[in-house]
Each structure stands twice: as C-alpha cells, then as structure tokens.
C-alpha positions as CSV (number, residue, x, y, z in Angstrom):
1,X,-5.8,1.9,9.3
2,X,-3.9,-0.5,6.3
3,X,-5.4,0.2,3.1
4,X,-6.0,-3.2,2.2
5,X,-7.4,-2.0,-2.3
6,X,-9.2,-1.0,-4.3
7,X,-13.0,-2.1,-5.4
8,X,-12.1,-2.7,-9.3
9,X,-15.1,-3.0,-11.9
10,X,-18.6,-4.2,-10.4
11,X,-19.0,-7.8,-11.4
12,X,-22.7,-9.1,-12.1
13,X,-26.2,-8.5,-11.3
14,X,-25.7,-8.9,-7.3
15,X,-23.2,-6.2,-6.6
16,X,-20.1,-7.9,-6.4
17,X,-16.5,-6.5,-7.0
18,X,-13.5,-7.1,-8.6
19,X,-11.6,-6.2,-5.8
20,X,-7.3,-4.5,-6.9
21,X,-5.4,-6.7,-3.6
22,X,-2.7,-4.7,-1.7
23,X,-2.3,-7.5,0.2
24,X,-0.7,-10.3,0.1
25,X,-4.4,-12.6,1.2
26,X,-6.5,-11.0,0.1
27,X,-9.1,-14.1,1.7
28,X,-7.9,-12.5,4.7
29,X,-10.3,-10.3,4.6
30,X,-13.7,-13.2,5.8
31,X,-15.2,-13.0,9.0
32,X,-13.1,-9.6,9.6
33,X,-14.3,-6.7,11.2
34,X,-14.0,-3.0,11.2
35,X,-14.1,-2.2,7.8
36,X,-13.7,0.6,6.2
37,X,-15.0,2.1,2.2
38,X,-13.5,5.3,1.8
39,X,-13.3,7.5,-1.3
40,X,-9.8,6.7,-2.9
41,X,-8.3,10.5,-1.6
42,X,-9.8,10.3,1.6
43,X,-6.5,8.7,3.7
44,X,-7.4,6.7,6.5
45,X,-3.3,5.8,7.5
46,X,-2.9,8.0,10.2
47,X,-6.7,9.8,11.0
48,X,-10.0,8.6,12.2
49,X,-12.3,7.2,9.6
50,X,-14.8,10.6,8.4
51,X,-17.4,11.5,7.0
52,X,-18.4,9.7,3.6
53,X,-16.0,6.7,4.4
54,X,-18.9,4.7,6.0
55,X,-17.9,0.8,8.2
56,X,-18.5,-1.8,6.0
57,X,-19.0,-5.6,6.6
58,X,-18.1,-8.3,4.1
59,X,-21.2,-10.3,2.3
60,X,-19.1,-12.9,0.2
61,X,-15.9,-12.8,-0.8
62,X,-14.6,-15.7,-3.7
63,X,-12.1,-16.0,-6.9
64,X,-13.3,-15.0,-10.2
65,X,-10.8,-15.8,-13.1
66,X,-8.2,-15.7,-10.5
67,X,-8.9,-12.0,-9.3
68,X,-10.7,-11.3,-5.5
69,X,-14.3,-10.6,-6.3
70,X,-15.7,-8.8,-3.1
71,X,-19.8,-8.5,-2.1
72,X,-20.9,-6.1,1.0
73,X,-23.6,-5.8,2.9
74,X,-25.9,-3.7,2.6
75,X,-25.2,-3.3,-1.3
76,X,-27.2,-5.6,-2.9
77,X,-26.9,-4.9,-6.1
78,X,-25.0,-3.6,-9.5
79,X,-27.6,-0.2,-8.9
80,X,-26.8,0.0,-5.1
81,X,-22.8,-0.7,-5.3
82,X,-22.0,1.9,-8.3
83,X,-21.0,5.3,-6.2
84,X,-18.2,3.0,-4.9
85,X,-16.1,1.3,-7.6
86,X,-13.0,2.5,-7.2
87,X,-12.8,3.4,-3.3
88,X,-10.0,2.3,-1.1
89,X,-11.3,-0.9,1.5
90,X,-9.4,-0.2,4.3
91,X,-8.8,-3.0,7.9
92,X,-7.7,-2.3,11.0
93,X,-4.4,-2.8,11.2
94,X,-5.5,-4.6,14.8
95,X,-6.2,-8.0,12.3
96,X,-3.1,-8.4,9.5
97,X,-0.8,-10.9,10.3
98,X,2.6,-10.4,9.4
99,X,5.0,-13.6,8.5
100,X,8.5,-13.3,9.7
101,X,10.8,-10.6,8.7
102,X,7.7,-8.1,7.1
103,X,6.4,-4.7,7.4
104,X,4.1,-2.8,7.1
105,X,4.3,0.7,4.3
106,X,4.2,2.5,7.6
107,X,6.2,1.3,10.1
108,X,9.2,2.5,6.6
109,X,8.3,6.8,6.3
110,X,11.0,8.7,7.9
111,X,13.8,5.7,7.9
112,X,17.1,7.0,7.7
113,X,19.0,5.4,4.1
114,X,22.3,4.9,4.2
115,X,24.6,3.7,1.4
116,X,28.3,2.3,2.5
117,X,27.6,4.3,6.2
118,X,26.9,7.9,4.6
119,X,23.1,8.9,5.6
120,X,21.7,9.4,1.8
121,X,18.4,10.4,2.4
122,X,15.3,10.0,4.3
123,X,11.8,7.5,3.1
124,X,8.7,9.3,2.5
125,X,6.6,6.7,1.3
126,X,6.5,3.5,-0.5
127,X,4.6,3.2,-3.4
128,X,3.2,0.4,-5.5
129,X,5.2,0.0,-8.9
130,X,4.5,-0.6,-11.6
131,X,5.6,-3.8,-12.6
132,X,4.2,-5.4,-9.3
133,X,7.2,-4.6,-6.7
134,X,7.3,-1.2,-3.9
135,X,9.3,1.3,-5.0
136,X,10.6,3.2,-1.6
137,X,10.6,7.0,-2.3
138,X,13.8,8.9,-0.8
139,X,13.9,12.2,-0.1
140,X,18.1,13.0,-1.3
141,X,20.0,14.6,1.4
142,X,23.3,14.2,-1.0
143,X,25.3,17.4,-0.1
144,X,24.3,19.4,-3.7
145,X,21.2,17.2,-3.7
146,X,17.4,18.2,-3.6
147,X,14.1,16.2,-4.8
148,X,13.1,13.1,-3.9
149,X,14.4,9.5,-5.5
150,X,12.3,6.6,-6.6
151,X,14.6,3.4,-5.7
152,X,12.8,-0.3,-6.2
153,X,12.4,-2.5,-3.4
154,X,14.9,-5.7,-4.1
155,X,15.5,-7.6,-1.7
156,X,18.7,-8.5,-2.1
157,X,19.6,-3.8,-1.9
158,X,18.3,-3.3,1.4
159,X,18.7,-4.3,5.1
160,X,16.6,-3.0,7.0
161,X,16.1,-1.7,10.9
162,X,12.9,-1.1,11.4
163,X,13.7,-1.0,15.2
164,X,16.2,1.5,14.9
165,X,14.1,3.8,11.4
166,X,17.4,2.5,10.1
167,X,17.8,1.2,6.0
168,X,20.8,-0.1,4.5
169,X,21.0,0.6,0.5
170,X,23.2,-2.1,-1.7
171,X,21.8,-0.6,-5.1
172,X,23.7,-1.4,-8.7
173,X,26.6,0.9,-9.1
174,X,24.8,4.5,-10.4
175,X,21.5,4.1,-9.5
176,X,21.2,6.8,-7.2
177,X,22.1,9.4,-10.2
178,X,19.7,8.3,-12.8
179,X,18.0,11.7,-12.7
180,X,20.8,12.9,-12.8
181,X,22.2,15.8,-15.3
182,X,25.5,16.1,-16.5
183,X,28.2,18.6,-15.6
C-alpha cells in the first residue's frame, strides 16, 4: 500500500474532508478501488490491513480553494465523518502510475549512499519536508560517525540507480557536517 495523504479538517455538513495529499495528482483517486482508511500511526506500507483500518470507497472528489476535498461512501454527514479526521488514506501500489524517472519512497529504503565514490550511509526513510521537498534520512556510516543525517532531496544533488540500490550524493561543501560539534 502507498500513503496517499491524510484527512484534514471536515468541510461542511456532507461528510467531506479537506485532504492533505502526499501524491502529485490526487484527482487520480477518483474511481480507484482498494482504498483504505487507517489511523495515522498504523503503517500499511509493508503490512496487511488490520482493524481499525477499513476499506473505503470514494463518493466524491472536488477541489475547494485549491485543495482536494473528499467524501466517502458510508460517511454521509459531518457526524459520521468526525471520528476519521486525521486518519491516513492508503491506496494500492498497483493503482499508482509513475512518470519517467519517478520512484516510490519505499524503494529508497536500504539503498546505499555514496559521496565521491565512497559509501557514506544507508537510506532509512524519506520524510516530507516543511519546504515541500523530501528529506532523505540516512544512517551515517562514515568512520567515527554515528546517528542519522537528514539531507534534502534536491534533484541536482542526487543520482539515483534504484535497480542497483545505489544513490550518489553531490551536496554543497559541509552539508553532511552541519550538526558536527567542533573538536
């Protein structure tokens, strides 16, 4: 399953939600089968759906002030929708389409990160960043280093070879050492 986004606040009296989309084209949800609502901390990326997650059918999709607005079958009004505010909407990976050069977040997990030909880390996850771009969370494997580093995914800094599980990084000087305490 892929995380499509989160149900934000309820819009109006007809059980509609403003939708915080994590996908480029949320209008693709229209007519999609296999959608699942789950509490925000229930991760369905690798696992099977288990209660309290539940299958759901999209009733309506529309845009409201440049934000997607969704309503679901079985949630006819504001009262029925209220318990699901903040929940995550998941979609089947098979329903997703990728354009040339695009990838899914989970495909990055475990990839080795190289800097100037030297292995410097391993991708733990990709997190949405506050400025609208993803943060690559990397386990730092450089000698004498521990912990993780958050590196912005700026396309010009990264060369991706996902079939070989390799990412080459060419960041600005010192980026990996921003949090390093002086000796």
